[in-house]
N, C-alpha and C positions, 0 to 999 in steps of 0.2 A: 517687738513681741509681735506676733502673728493677729491679724483680725480674724475674729470667730464670730458669728451669729447663731445663736440657738433660737429657733422657731417652734414653738410648740402650739399644736393644734389641739384645743379642748372640742372634739368633734360634738356639735350641736348645742352647744354652750350660747343660746341665743339672749339677749337682753331688752327685748321687747318690739311689738310688731313694727314692720315698716309701712310706710304711707300707702304702698300698694298691696298691703296684707290681705285686703279683700279680693283681690284678683285671684288668690291663692287658696280662698277658703280659710285665711288664718286670723281673722280680727280676734283680737284680744289675746293673741299668744303672747307669752312672757316666761321662758325657762327659767331664767333666774327667779323671777317673782314666784313662779310655782314652788321651787325648791327652798327657798331661802325660809319660809314657814316650817320647815322639817326641824325637828330636834335635834337631827344628825347633821344638820349644817352648822359648820364653823369653819372660817377660812381667813384668819388673821393675816396670813402672808399676802393672798391676794388684796385684802384691805390695805395692807401697806403699800403695795405696787398701785394703788388708785382705783380698785375697781369699783368702790362705791361714791367716787367722786366724780365719776362718768355722767355727762349730761343725760338727765332722766332716769338714772338709777338711785331712786329715793328712798331706799328701804333703811338706810342707816344715816347718821349725821356724817358730814363730810369730814375726813381724817385730814387734819392741817399738817400731819408730818409724813405725808406720802413720799415716797423714796423714788418713784418712777414718774414718767409723763403717760398720759392716757387719752384715748378719743373712742368714738362710737363710729363705727364703718356701717355704711349703708351699701348693701349689694347693687350693682349695675347689672350684672347679667341677669338673663329672663329665666330664672329656675331658682331652685332651694335644694337642689341636691349636692351630694359629695363632690361629684366629679367638676361640675360647674362652679361651685365654692372653691374648691381646691385650685382649679385652673386660675380664677380670678386673683386668688391670693397670691399667686404665682406670677400674675403679671398679664393675664389674658382674659379679656372679658368676653362673653358670648351673647351676641346679638339676638339669637334663636335659642330657644328652650330644645331640650333633647326630648327625643320622642318618650311618651310614656302610652300605657296601654291599660285604662281602667276598666276596660271589658276582657281583658286577655289577649293574647296574641293572635293575629289572624291566621285562618286556616292554612294559608301559603306559607306562612314561616314554621308551623308546627309540621306540616306535610314534608317540608323540604329537611327540617331537622331530623325526623324519624326516618327518612329515607336514605340521610346520610350516616346517621348512626346505626341504623338498623334496630333501635329501640321503640317501644311504645312509650306515650307519655300520660302521665295523669296530672289532672286539677286544671291548668292554665287560667289561673284567676290571679287578682291580686289576694294576697293572703300575707297573714301573720306566719313566721317562720316555725313557731313553735306550734301554733294550732294546726298547721299544715301536716307536722308529724303526728299529730294526734288524729286528725282527720284521714289521711292517707298512708301513713308510715306503715301500716300493716299490709295493706293491699300492695304497696311497692314492693315489701319482701316476699309476698305470695308470687307475684306477676314478674317482677324484675323490670317493671315499666318505671321510667325515669319521672321525678317528680319536677315539674316545671311551673313556675309561678313569678310573679312579679309582684310589685308594690306602687305607690304613688310615685315613686323615684323612677328614673329611667335604668332599669334593671331587668335582665333576664337571668333567673335564678334558677338551678338544677340541684336539687337535692337527692341525695342516693346514701343508702346504708353502706358501710365501708366493708361490711362483709359479703353484699350483693354487688356490689361495684367498686374494684379497687380504685384507690386515691388517683393513681396515674391514669386510669381509665375514664373516671369522672374528669379530670383535667382535661382529657383528649377530646371528650364531649362538648366542653366549654369552648375549646378552641374553634371545634365545628361550627358552634353556635355563633362564635366571635366572627368568623368567614362569612356566614350567613347574614348577619345583621349590620348591613351597609347601608349607604345611601340614606333614604328618608326613614329607614329601620335602624338606624346606626345607635343603639342605646349606649348610654354611658358607661355600663358596666355588664359584662356576663359573670356570675358569681357561682363558684363551687362550694355547695354547701353540705358537706358530708357529715353523717349521723351515726350514733349507735344506739345499741339497746336491745330488748327483746320484744317489747310489746309497747303500746302507746302510753303505757303508764310510767314507762322509764326512758323513752327515747331521747336523745340528748345530743346536741349539736356539738363537733367536736372542734379544735384549734387549726384544722388542716383546711379551712376556708381558703381560697384563692381568688382574686378578682382578676378578671381578664378585661383590660379597659381600653377606651379609645385612647389613641395617643392626641395629644394637645395640638390644635390646629397649627400652632407656629411656636418659635422658640418662647420659653419661660425663663424665669431668672435662674433656674438649674442650669439650663444649657449655657447661658453667658456665664455663669460661675466656672463650669466645667471647661468651657471653651478658652478661659484666661488662667487654668491651670489649679485654680482653687478646688478644694476637697468638696465634694457633696455627698453628704451621709444621711440615709434614710432610715428612721426608726417607725416600726408598725407599718401600717398599710400604705404610706406614701410611695413606694415602689410600686406598688399595684396600680395605684390611681393614677399614675404619670406613665405607666407600661414602661417604666424603668429608664425613660428619657431623661437625660441630665443628670443621672445619678450613678455615683461611682462605687459606693458600698452600702449594702442594706441590711438592717438587723430586722428579722421577724420578730414579733412579740405576741403573746397569747392575752396579755391584760394590761390595763392601764398602768399596774404597779410595775411590771416588768418593762412597759415602755419608759417610765421615768427611771428604772434602775440603770437601764441602757444609757439614757441620756445622760445621767450622773457618772457613768464610767466613763462615757466618751468626754465628759467634761474635764476629766482628769489625764487626758491623753492631749499629745501634741498634733494638731492639725490648724490649717488655716482655710476657713471657708463657712460653710454652711451645715449645721446639723439641722435637720427637719423632722419633727417628730409629730405622729399623730396619735392621739388617746381616744380610742374608738368605743371603750365600754359606756362613756356617757349617753352615747345614740344607741348603740346596739343592744345593750343589756337593760338599759334604764327609760331612756326616752321613747322608744319604741314600744314598750311595755307599761308605759304610763306608772312606772314606779318612782314616786317622788321621793319617798326616803331613801331608795336605793340610789337615785341620781345624787341626792344630798350628801349621803355617807360618801360616795365616791368622789365627790368634789372635796370633802374634808380630808380623805386620804391622800389627794394630789396635792392639797395644801401643805400637808406634813412633809411629803417628798420635796416640794419645791422648797420648803424652809432649809431642808439638807443641801440642795443643789444651788442656792443663791451664793453661799460662801466660796463655792469652787470658781466663781465667774473671775477672769483674770482683767487686767487693767484694759485691753482692748475688746474685750466681749461686749457683746450686746444680747440682752434676751427681749424676745417678742413673744407674746401671748396672744392669741386670738381664736376665732371659731370659723366654720364653713358655712353655717345655718343654724337654725334653731330646732329644736323636737320637744316642744313644752310636754312634760309629763302631766300636766295638771289640766289639760283639755280632753274632751272625748276621743279626739283623734289621736291615731298613733302614728301618724305621718311626721315627715320634716315640717317645720315652721317658716313662714317668711318673716325674720327678724334682722333688726341690727344685732352685730356682734361686737364685744368689746376689742380694743387693741391698747395692751400694755407695753410699754417699752422701759427697759431698765439696763443700767450698765455704770460702770464708775465714771465714764464720760457723758452721760447723759443727764440732762437738768432734771432737778426734782420738782413735782408738783407742777408740771405745765398742762393746762386743761387745752387739748388740741381740738376741743369740741366735736361736730359730727364731719366725718369726712365720706366724700362720694368714693365708692369703690374699695371692695376689700385689697385692689391691686395697690393701695397705699402701702401694703407691706412689702410687695416686689420693688415698688420704685424707691422706697427707703432702703431697702437693704443694696440694691444696685448702685445708688448713690454713695453708701458707705464703701463699698468696694472699689469706687471709682469706674463703674462699668457705662458702656454706651447703653443708656435706657430708653433710646428713641421708640424702639417698637414695643417696648411694654407700656400698659395702660396705667394708670393711676398717676398721683402726684407725691413726690418724697416729702416727708416731714422732718427729714434729718437736720436741716439747717436750724428748724425751730426748736429742737431739743438737744442738739450735740453741744458740749461745754466749749 
């Protein structure tokens, strides 16, 4: 029977501040602690897999009947953004943070962007995406100027109304920005943020978002699997994050629910390799908007779908659940937070209730997957835990 690994990223699901949280302005951040207090939070399947047995996760009594093994992962890379987090999960640690622009982009970038696109711009500040539409959306519709903004992450975001700027044209503008933003200005992602609506009271972002990412600086676990003939399947924004590198098939999704539906569907198909899923709603819809109950409810809904997924696993399947950073909805900040993330590993051939304690590097994930598929992992960061958990 073929070997398969299902890697699910709970985007922004941190479990407590890292030792260097102060360097990132994140002292006291704990995404799980914030949402577990909500009446909407109920995750018996994650509890069964070992979430509340992880070191330092003290919100419930330890479960003596955990069916998986578990650890707390500490990020090595110098950042707390989506791109760097996923690269590290895939085996590539980053010594330097990607550039951010807390005061907006310098004039030489904006002027070059306006010159190449032939479009004026508005805003050019760190901004909440929803607040941006309230403050600048109507002016954009009147003038046609592109809404350019950033955040605490390494992103260059372009928002435009779908009736004013057709989707393909917006993507073209993003590709122009991607070519401009290189060298010291090589942001992690250029993001197309299309929206619809008639005025500031009903503007709404659509599912036609598209990320134009930097390519990873070297081979990831995806490339290694692909070169050995294994299937590499992307669900959600994984394809965008890696700019398609090492990915055979990609399925775009518009929600966590759809992402898990696709993962459940793939689990019932024949393939050999990696199914890599990102569930972005936790971060995009709830973490960044400080919506504690919304985050908690989304986690409960995921847990229900996870309960449907687990019985579909075959004898040689492994499930790994982790995250790429935190985004604590219970702090005044709406930005990502520098947090540990969970590592849950489960399968028929995985030992039960093994506490792997704290592990350096999210790349623990990539190295463990590489060892399971008997790949040469010399160029990947991280240390495998496979021998500690495999039966």
